[in-house]
VOPAGU-2260 file (C-alpha; in pm, 1 decimal, decimal comma):
REM VOPAGU-2260
SITE   aa  ch    i         X         Y         Z
SITE  MET   A    0   -1211,3   -1291,3   -2351,0
SITE  THR   A    1   -1075,7   -1557,4   -2600,6
SITE  ASP   A    2    -710,4   -1660,8   -2602,3
SITE  ALA   A    3    -667,2   -1480,8   -2923,0
SITE  ASN   A    4    -811,8   -1142,7   -2828,2
SITE  GLU   A    5    -625,9   -1143,0   -2494,7
SITE  ALA   A    6    -297,9   -1225,9   -2702,4
SITE  ALA   A    7    -373,3    -936,4   -2931,8
SITE  ARG   A    8    -428,7    -702,7   -2621,4
SITE  ARG   A    9     -91,0    -815,2   -2469,2
SITE  ALA   A   10      92,4    -755,7   -2780,5
SITE  TYR   A   11     -82,4    -412,4   -2825,6
SITE  TRP   A   12       5,5    -305,8   -2475,9
SITE  ALA   A   13     371,5    -403,7   -2529,5
SITE  ASP   A   14     409,8    -265,0   -2851,1
SITE  GLN   A   15     281,9      76,7   -2740,5
SITE  MET   A   16     481,8      93,1   -2436,7
SITE  GLN   A   17     790,1       5,0   -2619,8
SITE  ALA   A   18     692,7     300,0   -2870,5
SITE  GLY   A   19     645,9     517,1   -2563,1
SITE  TYR   A   20     977,8     456,6   -2433,8
SITE  ASP   A   21    1136,3     511,5   -2781,6
SITE  LEU   A   22     967,6     849,7   -2769,9
SITE  ILE   A   23    1134,8     912,6   -2442,0
SITE  GLN   A   24    1489,2     833,7   -2560,6
SITE  ARG   A   25    1418,3    1110,9   -2826,4
SITE  ILE   A   26    1281,1    1384,6   -2582,4
SITE  LEU   A   27    1575,3    1297,7   -2336,1
SITE  THR   A   28    1828,7    1431,4   -2611,3
SITE  LEU   A   29    1634,7    1739,4   -2732,1
SITE  GLU   A   30    1788,1    2076,0   -2606,7
SITE  VAL   A   31    1580,0    2281,4   -2364,8
SITE  ARG   A   32    1634,0    2652,9   -2330,3
SITE  GLU   A   33    1428,5    2754,5   -2030,9
SITE  CYS   A   34    1266,2    3088,0   -2104,2
SITE  GLY   A   35    1169,4    3177,1   -1754,4
SITE  GLU   A   36     813,8    3229,3   -1812,5
SITE  GLY   A   37     623,3    3257,0   -1510,0
SITE  PHE   A   38     280,4    3080,4   -1408,6
SITE  ALA   A   39     -74,4    3179,4   -1409,7
SITE  SER   A   40    -406,0    3036,9   -1253,1
SITE  ILE   A   41    -617,6    2847,3   -1467,2
SITE  PRO   A   42    -942,9    2893,1   -1232,2
SITE  ASP   A   43    -895,7    3253,5   -1209,0
SITE  ALA   A   44    -855,9    3293,4   -1581,6
SITE  ALA   A   45   -1180,0    3082,1   -1639,7
SITE  GLN   A   46   -1370,2    3296,7   -1373,8
SITE  ALA   A   47   -1259,3    3642,9   -1535,4
SITE  ALA   A   48   -1344,8    3519,0   -1877,6
SITE  GLY   A   49   -1683,3    3379,2   -1783,1
SITE  ILE   A   50   -1589,4    3029,6   -1892,8
SITE  GLU   A   51   -1765,8    2736,8   -1716,0
SITE  MET   A   52   -1486,4    2501,2   -1616,4
SITE  LEU   A   53   -1447,0    2214,5   -1361,3
SITE  PHE   A   54   -1146,5    2110,9   -1142,0
SITE  SER   A   55   -1068,6    1783,0    -982,4
SITE  GLN   A   56   -1099,3    1806,6    -600,1
SITE  THR   A   57    -915,4    1502,8    -520,2
SITE  LYS   A   58    -563,8    1500,7    -390,5
SITE  ILE   A   59    -284,5    1392,6    -630,0
SITE  ALA   A   60    -121,2    1153,4    -377,3
SITE  GLY   A   61    -135,5    1143,8      -5,2
SITE  GLU   A   62    -219,3    1495,0     123,2
SITE  LEU   A   63     -71,3    1692,7    -185,0
SITE  ASP   A   64    -321,0    1938,0    -336,0
SITE  ARG   A   65    -330,2    1975,9    -722,0
SITE  ILE   A   66    -194,8    2288,1    -859,4
SITE  TYR   A   67    -409,1    2460,2   -1110,9
SITE  PHE   A   68    -139,5    2679,0   -1255,0
SITE  MET   A   69      52,1    2653,4   -1583,8
SITE  ARG   A   70     266,6    2896,7   -1795,7
SITE  GLU   A   71     108,0    3235,5   -1829,6
SITE  SER   A   72     101,7    3222,0   -2231,4
SITE  LEU   A   73     -63,4    2884,7   -2235,8
SITE  VAL   A   74    -341,5    2971,3   -2006,7
SITE  LYS   A   75    -501,3    3184,8   -2285,5
SITE  ASP   A   76    -504,1    2860,4   -2508,4
SITE  VAL   A   77    -693,7    2662,3   -2224,4
SITE  MET   A   78    -954,2    2934,7   -2224,8
SITE  ALA   A   79    -997,3    2914,8   -2590,4
SITE  VAL   A   80   -1044,1    2532,9   -2555,5
SITE  GLY   A   81   -1300,7    2598,3   -2242,1
SITE  ARG   A   82   -1482,6    2832,5   -2461,3
SITE  THR   A   83   -1488,8    2608,1   -2757,3
SITE  MET   A   84   -1636,8    2323,4   -2539,8
SITE  ASN   A   85   -1877,6    2546,1   -2391,7
SITE  ASP   A   86   -2018,7    2650,1   -2721,9
SITE  ARG   A   87   -2040,6    2283,2   -2793,6
SITE  GLY   A   88   -2228,8    2197,9   -2486,4
SITE  TRP   A   89   -1958,2    2073,5   -2320,3
SITE  ILE   A   90   -1769,7    2153,0   -1993,6
SITE  LEU   A   91   -1367,4    2114,3   -1958,7
SITE  LYS   A   92   -1251,3    1957,3   -1658,4
SITE  ILE   A   93    -886,6    2030,3   -1557,0
SITE  GLU   A   94    -768,9    1703,9   -1386,1
SITE  ASP   A   95    -400,1    1816,5   -1305,1
SITE  GLY   A   96    -187,0    2113,4   -1407,2
SITE  TYR   A   97     165,7    2198,7   -1279,1
SITE  ARG   A   98     330,0    1927,7   -1049,9
SITE  THR   A   99     638,2    1973,5    -831,0
SITE  LEU   A  100     920,3    1709,1    -844,5
SITE  GLU   A  101     784,1    1597,5    -498,3
SITE  MET   A  102     430,5    1548,3    -622,3
SITE  GLN   A  103     547,4    1351,9    -945,2
SITE  GLY   A  104     766,7    1127,2    -754,4
SITE  THR   A  105     488,7    1055,2    -506,2
SITE  LEU   A  106     226,1    1001,1    -773,9
SITE  VAL   A  107     465,3     732,6    -941,8
SITE  ARG   A  108     475,5     544,5    -594,9
SITE  LYS   A  109      94,0     605,9    -559,6
SITE  PRO   A  110     -52,9     239,1    -471,8
SITE  GLU   A  111    -340,6     256,6    -703,7
SITE  LEU   A  112    -135,0     352,6    -996,4
SITE  PHE   A  113     171,7     161,8    -906,6
SITE  ASP   A  114     -11,5    -157,2    -851,5
SITE  ALA   A  115    -205,0    -122,5   -1177,8
SITE  ILE   A  116     110,9     -88,2   -1380,2
SITE  LEU   A  117     258,0    -379,0   -1205,9
SITE  ARG   A  118     -38,6    -580,8   -1271,1
SITE  LYS   A  119     -40,0    -506,0   -1644,1
SITE  CYS   A  120     368,2    -578,1   -1646,9
SITE  ILE   A  121     279,3    -919,1   -1471,3
SITE  TRP   A  122       3,8    -980,6   -1728,9
SITE  GLU   A  123     266,1    -902,6   -2009,8
SITE  PHE   A  124     580,6   -1086,6   -1871,4
SITE  GLY   A  125     374,3   -1382,2   -1756,2
SITE  GLY   A  126     493,4   -1380,8   -1418,9
SITE  ILE   A  127     680,0   -1108,3   -1179,9
SITE  PRO   A  128     858,9    -898,4   -1409,8
SITE  PRO   A  129    1216,5    -772,9   -1392,0
SITE  VAL   A  130    1243,5    -442,3   -1227,7
SITE  GLU   A  131    1357,1    -268,7   -1543,4
SITE  LEU   A  132    1048,3    -363,0   -1710,8
SITE  VAL   A  133     832,5    -179,9   -1458,0
SITE  PHE   A  134    1068,1     104,5   -1462,6
SITE  ARG   A  135    1012,6     146,7   -1840,8
SITE  ARG   A  136     677,2     129,8   -1830,2
SITE  ALA   A  137     637,7     375,1   -1539,2
SITE  LEU   A  138     869,6     609,6   -1748,6
SITE  VAL   A  139     593,5     606,6   -2015,1
SITE  LEU   A  140     271,7     631,9   -1797,1
SITE  ILE   A  141     376,2     861,3   -1506,6
SITE  ALA   A  142     695,3    1011,1   -1604,7
SITE  ASN   A  143     956,7     920,7   -1354,3
SITE  ILE   A  144    1221,0    1157,0   -1502,4
SITE  PRO   A  145    1160,2    1534,5   -1484,5
SITE  LYS   A  146    1252,8    1617,3   -1829,6
SITE  ILE   A  147     980,2    1395,8   -1979,3
SITE  GLY   A  148     737,4    1477,5   -1742,1
SITE  THR   A  149     558,5    1786,4   -1902,8
SITE  HIS   A  150     349,4    1881,2   -1594,3
SITE  MET   A  151     687,8    1966,3   -1405,1
SITE  SER   A  152     738,1    2194,8   -1691,3
SITE  GLY   A  153     407,5    2367,6   -1614,5
SITE  SER   A  154     317,3    2313,5   -1983,5
SITE  ALA   A  155      75,3    2027,1   -1970,2
SITE  ILE   A  156    -280,6    1959,5   -1838,0
SITE  ASP   A  157    -489,4    1639,8   -1783,8
SITE  ILE   A  158    -851,9    1664,2   -1876,0
SITE  SER   A  159   -1196,1    1516,7   -1877,2
SITE  VAL   A  160   -1485,7    1661,8   -2040,6
SITE  PHE   A  161   -1877,0    1666,8   -1920,6
SITE  ARG   A  162   -2193,3    1789,0   -2073,5
SITE  ARG   A  163   -2346,3    2106,2   -1970,7
SITE  ASP   A  164   -2713,1    2003,2   -1970,8
SITE  ASP   A  165   -2705,8    1698,8   -1750,4
SITE  GLY   A  166   -2361,4    1660,2   -1613,0
SITE  THR   A  167   -2260,6    1335,8   -1743,2
SITE  GLU   A  168   -1898,8    1266,0   -1864,4
SITE  VAL   A  169   -1844,6    1266,3   -2227,5
SITE  TRP   A  170   -1725,3     907,2   -2237,6
SITE  ARG   A  171   -1375,7     819,3   -2352,5
SITE  GLY   A  172   -1409,7     463,2   -2285,4
SITE  ASN   A  173   -1252,1     464,8   -1937,5
SITE  PRO   A  174   -1219,6     752,9   -1660,9
SITE  TYR   A  175    -909,2     947,0   -1593,6
SITE  LEU   A  176    -622,1     762,2   -1514,8
SITE  GLU   A  177    -684,4     446,0   -1673,0
SITE  MET   A  178    -369,9     214,7   -1682,3
SITE  SER   A  179    -438,3     -50,9   -1956,1
SITE  GLU   A  180    -423,8    -147,2   -2330,8
SITE  ARG   A  181    -718,4     107,2   -2349,2
SITE  THR   A  182    -503,9     383,4   -2238,2
SITE  PRO   A  183    -348,6     508,0   -2589,4
SITE  MET   A  184    -529,2     759,4   -2768,4
SITE  ARG   A  185    -609,0     564,0   -3052,4
SITE  SER   A  186    -641,6     224,3   -2888,4
SITE  PRO   A  187    -820,1     -54,1   -3121,2
SITE  PHE   A  188    -997,5    -172,4   -2787,8
SITE  VAL   A  189   -1182,5     113,0   -2718,1
SITE  GLU   A  190   -1549,4     137,3   -2826,2
SITE  PRO   A  191   -1607,6     352,5   -3167,9
SITE  GLU   A  192   -1824,0     593,0   -3004,6
SITE  ALA   A  193   -1563,3     646,7   -2738,2
SITE  LEU   A  194   -1286,9     684,6   -2979,9
SITE  GLN   A  195   -1488,0     923,9   -3175,8
SITE  ASN   A  196   -1513,4    1160,3   -2847,0
SITE  ARG   A  197   -1138,6    1115,4   -2788,4
SITE  LEU   A  198   -1083,8    1235,8   -3118,0
SITE  GLU   A  199   -1309,1    1523,6   -3123,3
SITE  ILE   A  200   -1179,1    1640,2   -2796,5
SITE  MET   A  201    -834,8    1615,8   -2924,2
SITE  GLY   A  202    -910,9    1826,2   -3211,3
SITE  MET   A  203   -1038,8    2114,6   -3007,3
SITE  LEU   A  204    -715,6    2106,9   -2783,8
SITE  GLU   A  205    -481,4    2094,7   -3099,2
SITE  ALA   A  206    -667,2    2376,0   -3276,5
SITE  GLN   A  207    -529,5    2574,5   -2978,4
SITE  GLY   A  208    -164,2    2441,4   -3028,1
SITE  PHE   A  209    -172,2    2157,6   -2763,2
SITE  ILE   A  210     -33,2    1835,8   -2876,1
SITE  HIS   A  211    -181,2    1489,7   -2736,3
SITE  PHE   A  212      63,4    1244,6   -2589,7
SITE  PRO   A  213      -7,4     928,5   -2795,4
SITE  PHE   A  214       2,2     670,2   -2507,3
SITE  GLU   A  215    -257,2     863,4   -2258,8
SITE  PHE   A  216    -606,5     973,8   -2381,0
SITE  TRP   A  217    -615,8    1257,4   -2108,4
SITE  HIS   A  218    -261,2    1450,2   -2165,1
SITE  TYR   A  219    -199,7    1748,3   -2365,0
SITE  ASN   A  220      94,7    1983,4   -2360,3
SITE  GLN   A  221     290,8    2217,6   -2573,2
SITE  GLY   A  222     625,7    2430,7   -2593,0
SITE  ASP   A  223     825,5    2157,7   -2412,0
SITE  ALA   A  224    1083,8    1894,9   -2532,2
SITE  MET   A  225     788,7    1638,7   -2599,1
SITE  GLY   A  226     575,1    1886,5   -2762,1
SITE  ASN   A  227     852,4    1965,6   -2995,8
SITE  ILE   A  228     927,2    1615,9   -3073,1
SITE  LEU   A  229     574,5    1529,5   -3149,3
SITE  THR   A  230     520,6    1830,4   -3396,0
SITE  GLY   A  231     875,2    1765,7   -3572,7
SITE  ARG   A  232    1041,1    2074,0   -3449,3
SITE  THR   A  233    1408,6    2044,0   -3406,5
SITE  GLU   A  234    1472,4    2387,2   -3223,2
SITE  PRO   A  235    1507,9    2403,8   -2851,5
SITE  ALA   A  236    1211,4    2369,2   -2648,7
SITE  ARG   A  237    1111,3    2686,4   -2437,4
SITE  PHE   A  238     972,6    2494,7   -2124,4
SITE  GLY   A  239    1148,4    2253,1   -1911,7
SITE  PRO   A  240    1122,5    2115,9   -1567,2
SITE  VAL   A  241    1109,5    2389,6   -1305,1
SITE  HIS   A  242    1085,2    2467,2    -936,5
SITE  TRP   A  243     787,5    2732,4    -912,2
SITE  ASP   A  244     783,5    3002,0    -618,5
SITE  PRO   A  245     405,5    3092,4    -620,0
SITE  LYS   A  246     476,5    3391,4    -377,6
SITE  THR   A  247     716,4    3567,4    -649,0
SITE  ASN   A  248     614,2    3371,9    -958,0
SITE  GLN   A  249     972,0    3288,3   -1035,7
SITE  VAL   A  250    1073,1    2978,9   -1200,9
SITE  THR   A  251    1409,1    2804,0   -1157,9
SITE  ALA   A  252    1531,2    2531,9   -1384,8
SITE  VAL   A  253    1548,0    2199,6   -1221,3
SITE  ALA   A  254    1926,2    2136,5   -1184,0
SITE  ASP   A  255    1941,8    1756,1   -1274,9
SITE  PRO   A  256    1627,5    1728,2   -1512,4
SITE  LEU   A  257    1772,4    1375,0   -1650,0
SITE  SER   A  258    1793,8    1196,2   -1284,5
SITE  PRO   A  259    1517,0     940,2   -1206,4
SITE  LEU   A  260    1276,7    1063,3    -927,2
SITE  ASN   A  261    1241,4     708,9    -805,1
SITE  PRO   A  262    1542,5     500,6    -898,7
SITE  LEU   A  263    1586,4     126,0    -969,9
SITE  PRO   A  264    1618,0      37,8    -584,1
SITE  ARG   A  265    1305,2     238,3    -490,8
SITE  PHE   A  266    1119,7      43,6    -757,4
SITE  GLU   A  267    1243,0    -284,1    -620,9
SITE  ALA   A  268    1084,3    -177,1    -273,5
SITE  GLU   A  269     779,5     -47,8    -419,3
SITE  ILE   A  270     718,6    -368,9    -618,6
SITE  ALA   A  271     774,9    -578,5    -301,7
SITE  ALA   A  272     517,6    -357,7    -129,3
SITE  ALA   A  273     266,8    -401,1    -432,3
SITE  LEU   A  274     291,4    -779,0    -413,9
SITE  GLU   A  275     233,7    -767,4     -35,1
SITE  ARG   A  276     -63,9    -560,4     -82,0
SITE  ALA   A  277    -199,5    -806,4    -356,6
SITE  ARG   A  278    -139,3   -1095,7    -125,4
SITE  VAL   A  279    -327,8    -921,5     165,4
SITE  ARG   A  280    -619,4    -851,8     -85,2
SITE  GLU   A  281    -628,0   -1200,6    -199,6
SITE  SER   A  282    -614,7   -1364,3     137,8
SITE  SER   A  283    -894,4   -1162,3     254,9
SITE  ASN   A  284   -1133,0   -1262,2     -10,5
């Protein structure tokens, strides 16, 4: 990588992360009127509809199982996407659905993700960055505030796509959960074929009402504050962050949706832990 190319990548990363942070500030001010709609199972709906669909088998963080449920009215849209992909010779893979606040807060601190974001911040800053910079980048990439984390609203899915004939991934330049200047949907640092795949997949989801998050090529949502902002709608959003009771299928709005799941002091501790992990890795090499 030439110095000029690295400088361009660094500038693009910083610009996109700032644009993401600016978007978040707009999302935080949009009114949400939680409609109280319950959840439905994505796997159950796919089986009932005869749609071939895949689901990630990994834990989200630690021992926390992924929850493949989302708002009832959105599941039908996911089924339409899945059917379109099957007709195209593809299989939709759901990487993630609803997340509890515990899941989201734990995901922010997941070493693999936190370390990746910190490395990019060190690269961007040219040294150990201030905690506020890491905090801002994590807001964009892992939604450290309930209101901006549409998974906590049950209104978002993370996805990958595979081919039906040979099981290979429809390549988007990187696998799910890349954290770099290649992460934004239209990154100029992604190969043309991968970008074309990203945009074709995006078109299939947006045809069913989902909107892509510009700064992650795998994330789609609708009906929440982010969805309204990204589509230019000024009316209150229907879906906000909720606690969901799977036994009763009742949702309860999160009491303090603007409170960070991991405040700045916790970020300071996580940065120290990440730097120690990096030191241990380097000393062992």
